[in-house]
N, C-alpha and C positions, 0 to 999 in steps of 0.2 A: 549382425551378431548378437546372440541373446545370453551367452554366458561367458563370464571372464574369472580369472583367478584373483583373489585378494589375499592380503596377509594372513598368517596364521592357519593356513589350510582351509579357509572358509571360501564359499563360493557366492559370487555376485551374479544375479540373473534377473531377467525381466519378470515382473510379478505375473503369476497365473491366478485366474479367478479362484480356483479351489484353495489357494494359499492366503486369500485376502484377510480371514479372520485371524489367523496366528500373525500375519504381517501387521495388521492394525492393533492387535493387542499389544505387539512390542512397542509400538508407538505409545499407546496409553501408559504403558509401564514406564517409559522413558520420561513421561510428563507427570509422573507421580502415582499412576495407577488408579485414579478416580474413574468409576464407571460411567458410561453415557447412557442416556435413554435409548430405548429401541428405535425411536423415530429418528434421533440424531445420528445414531450409528448407521441406520439404513440410508440416510440421505448422504452421508459421507461415502458410503460405499457406491451409491449410484453415481457420484461426481468422479470417482477414482477412474482415471485413465490408464489402463493397465499396460498399454504398450509405451507409456511415458512414465512408469513407475519401476523401481527396482528394489530388490531385497538382498541381504547378505544372510547367508545360512550357513550354520556350523552344524553339519550333520542334518537332522531334522528339524533343527530349532532356528527360528528367524532371530537374528541379533542385529539386524540393521534395516532401516526403511527410508526411502526417499521417493518423492514423486514431482512431476512438473505439469501443472494445469496448463491448458491452452488458453492464453489470455491476450487481449489487445489493450495496450496502454496509450493513453494520450500523451503525446510529446509536445514541446513548444512550436507554435504554429498550428496545432489542432489536429495534426495527423494521428491516426490510430495505428500503432506499430505491433506486430506480433511479438510476444514475450513469453518465456517460460515462467510460469509462476511456481518457484521451488517452494515445496511444502511437504508436510507428513515426514519430517526428517527425525529420525530417532536412532540411538544406538543403545544397545542393552548395557546395563552397567557392569556386566561380566566381561564385556569385550571393549571397554574404553582403552584408548591409547594403544590401539593395535593396528591403526590405518584403515579402520572400517569407514569412517567418515570421509577420509580423504579419498579412498576407493570410489565411494558413491558420488562425490563431487567431481571426480576425474571422468567417471562414465558419463554422468549427467551433462557435463559441458561438451563432451565429445558429441553426445546425442543432439543436443541442442543446435550445435554447429551444423550437424548433418541434416537436421529439419529445415535449416535455412532461416533460422529465428535469430534476429541480430541482438535480443536482449534477453537476460535472465533477471528476475527480480524476487525479492523475499522479504518477509518480516522475520526478525530474529528474536528467539527466546533469550538468547545471551548475545549482546552486541559484540563481544570479543571474539566470536567463532569465525565469521566469514570473510574478514578482511584478507586473510591469507589466501583465499580462493579468488580474489579480485573484486569483491562486492564492496562498493562505496555507499555510504549513507546519503541518500538523495532527496529525501523529504522528512519533514518533522511534522509533529501534530501537537495539539493542546489538550490537556485535562483541564476541566472547568469546575469550579466549586463556587457558585454565584450566591451571595447572601442577597436573596430577593426582598428581604424586609428593609434593606438599606440601599438597594441599587434600583433606580428607576430607569425605564425605557422610554425614549422618544421616538416614535415611529415615523416613517416617512408618509408624506401626504398619499392619500389613496388607500391606506391600510384599512380605513373604516368601510370601504366599499368591497372589501374581500369578505366572502362568506365562509365561515368555518363550520365543519360538522364532523361529529364522531362517525367513524367507519370501522367495520370489522376488519382487522389488519390483512387477513387472507382474501377477503372480498374486495378490498381495495388495491390489491397488489399490482394489478395490471395498469390501473391508472397512475399509481405511484412509479411504476417502473417507467412509464411513457415520459414522466417528468424527469426521472433520473437519466434516461437516454439522451434527452435534450441538453442536460447539464455536462454530460461526459466530455465533449469536445471543447469546453470552455476552460478546463483546468488541467494542466500537465499532471501526470501521476494518477488520474482517475482510470478506473478499468471499466471498459465496455462489458455489460453483463452478458456473459455466455449463456448458451442453452443449459437449462437445468439449474442455474444459480439463483434464480429469483426466489424459490422457496427458502433459502438460507436466510434471506432478509426478514422473514417473519418466523423463523424457527423460534420456538419459545419453550424449551424444556423446563419444567419447574425447579429442577436442581440447579439452574443456572441463573435464577432470579435473585438470589441473595436476599430473600425475605421481601422482594418487591412485588407489586401486582403483575398479573398477566400483562402481555404487551397490549397497549393501546395506540389507537392511531386517529389523528385528526387531519382532514384534508382541507385545503383551501380552493375555493372556486370563485371563477369570476365569468359571468354570463354563461353559467352552466358548465364550463370547462374546468377541470382540475389544473390548477396552477402552482400547487406546492403540497407539501405533506409534512407531518411530524409523527414520529414513532417514539413512544416513551413509556415508561412505567412510573408509578407512585410508590415509594418505599416509606411505609408508615413509622413514625417515631413520636410517642407521646410520653410526656412527664407531667409533673404537677403543675407546670406553667401552661400546658397546652400541647399544640401540635408543633412538632420540629420535622415534619415529614419533608421528604426530598422528591423532586422530579428528576427522574434518571432518563436522560435523553439518549436515544439510540440513533435517530436519523432526523435530519431537518433538510429538506431541499425545497427551492422555490425558483420560479422562473423570472421574477422581477422584485425590485426592492420593497414594494407595498406588501407583496405577499410574504416575502421573508420577515418583514417587520410584524405582519399580523400573526404569524406563527409564533415568533419568539415572544410577543406581548402575551399570547394565550399561555405559553409555558410559563412565563413569569407570574401570571395571575391565577393559576389554578389554586382553588380554595384548599385551606387547611395545609398548605405547603409553606416552607421558608427558605428553601434553597433549590438550585439546579445543579445537578452533577452530571457531567458528560466526559467521555473519554474519546480520543481519536478525532478531534475537530480540527478544522484547517487552522494554519498560523494566522492567516488573515481572513475574516469573515464580517459580512456587514454589520452584525449586532455590535462588533467592538465599538462602531462609530455611534451607536444609538444609546449606550449605557451612561449613566451620570457619574459613575465611579469605577473605573477599570481596576483600581487596586483592590476593590473588594469582590472581584471576580475570580480570584484564586487560580490564576493561569499558571500551569505547569508544563513546561516544554518536554517532549521526549522524542525518540527516534522513531521513524516510521518505515518507509520503503528503503530497501538496499538494492542498489542497481549495479548489474554487471554487464558490460559491453562484450558480448561473445564474438561479434564481428565488428571492429572498430569502424571500418569504412561504411558499411551498410547502416550502422547505427547513427553515425554523425551525418550522414546524408539524409536520414530520415526525418530530421527536424529542421526548423528554420532558425534564423538568428536575428536578434533585435537590430543590430547595425551590421554593415558590411564587414566581413572578416576574411583575411587570407593569412593563415598561420600554419606553420610546419611543427607538428608535434613529434618529438622523440618518445615513443611510448615503450615501457618496460612491462612485460606480461610474462612472468616465469612460468605461471600455471597454464596459460594458453599461449604458447610461443608464436602461434601463427599470427598474433596481433603485434608482436614486438616489431620495433623498427620505426622508421619516419613515414609520417602520413601529412599530406598537404590538404588543409581544408580551406575551401573557398565558398562563401555563401552569403546570403542576406535574408531578408524577410520573404523572399520568394522561393528559395530553394538553396540547395548546397550540393557540392561535389567534394568527395573525400578519396584520395588516391594515394598509393605508395609513391615515394619520391626519394631521389638521391640529394635533394637540396638540403642545405644547412638548416638545422633545428632552430626554432625560435623559443619553444617552450620544451622542457623535458619533465616527464612525469610518469606515474605508473597507471595502469588501466583502473585501478582503484579510484584515483583522483578524477578520471574522466567519467567514470560511473557516478561519482558524487554530484559533479557539475552537470551532468547530462540534462536534467529535468528543469535546470534553471532556478533552483532555490539555494544552491550552495555556490557562492562566488569562487571562481578560480583565484581572484586575488586573495581572498581569505585563506585559501589552501596555500597559496604562495607564501603569505605572511607567516604560516605555520611551518615552512620548510618543506612542504610537500609537493611544490611545483616550482621548478628552477627556471629562471628567466634567462635564456641565452641572448636574445636580441632585446635591447632596451626599449621599453614601451609595449613589447608584445603582451605581457601579461594583463594590462590594463585594457588593452584592445580586445583581447579575447574574452575577458571577464565580462565586460559589458555586453558583447555579442552573445554570449552563453545565457545571459539573464532572462527572466521571464516577467511579463507585466503582471501575471497572477501567480501567486506562490503555489508550488506544486503540492498535492495532497493525495494520499492513498485513501480511497473513498470507502473501501471495506476490506477486512482481513480476509486471509485464506490460509 
């Protein structure tokens, strides 16, 4: 079905190619109306999946937009699970509080279920919006502001054997993508790069540089093979005392500790700079253990990926668990009622089974809490301490919390 009725006599329908420009303009206006470069606009147009995108129309005017990219996200245990990447969501200011967003979220989750995808994920422009639709905050990230004049780096043995060289970002893209692809299974929350997405990583419109240089790239090599890369900009800042310029880090990935150390040492030591600034870095990263003074690294934690279990049984079966677990969840899900009820999860580090049951519940919670805990970075025990998970069987919360954890903190590796 491609059309449905929404409140206030508006029509919700699947996006048609001829409507894309007005649909996208509605989105840009919802985010402040700043124009984009032709290159950037054309790239997002090429990535739009029309059959997975909807718009709300009031007569001939688009007043709502939402889309869902086809993604695969790494879950604890290393499996890559189909997930709908909810994105390009915007409602015209003239049509707020009329049910437009709710109608799009309703249609979208119905569609995701029909596609057989157990997860939906998103990043939120406003964190308060999506909890009512069952999305839980599943990953966090760090913003860095490192004073490199006062923080020193001690790198692992072998870093001096890594060769670094400058490369044109677009020309090195394939080699960098090969490194990234090897990293994806190692950390929950990372997204496998889907066809057409690699150019986004080196998209470099001048209007988005905030006064910094064009994108630069350094690759790390060992025995002729690329084993890591860093993409960054330099933002000049001079005063009467000299240079206070910053290295603005966009991406750093490496296959081993020595290569990781060599790349971060390079970023610390770039001439005429005095700090490193980066956004969206993992909560846990090797350089944390190489620095001389973590207090001067200006770490600021913020929300990352929001996770929504569209099919509770399939989602919980798709991942593995740190310790053996046998628990009955009583799940509340008002927005997707097919998830409501009791589910028995049995599993361990080798796999899991999750089925509906009539057995008595061990834990009671909403689908939002399951989404938050799903990738292993948000402990169920912490949610329980906040009153968001109710323990019915004594001891069940601690057991499940340990089982749901992840050795590696989850991280969303790129935005969408």
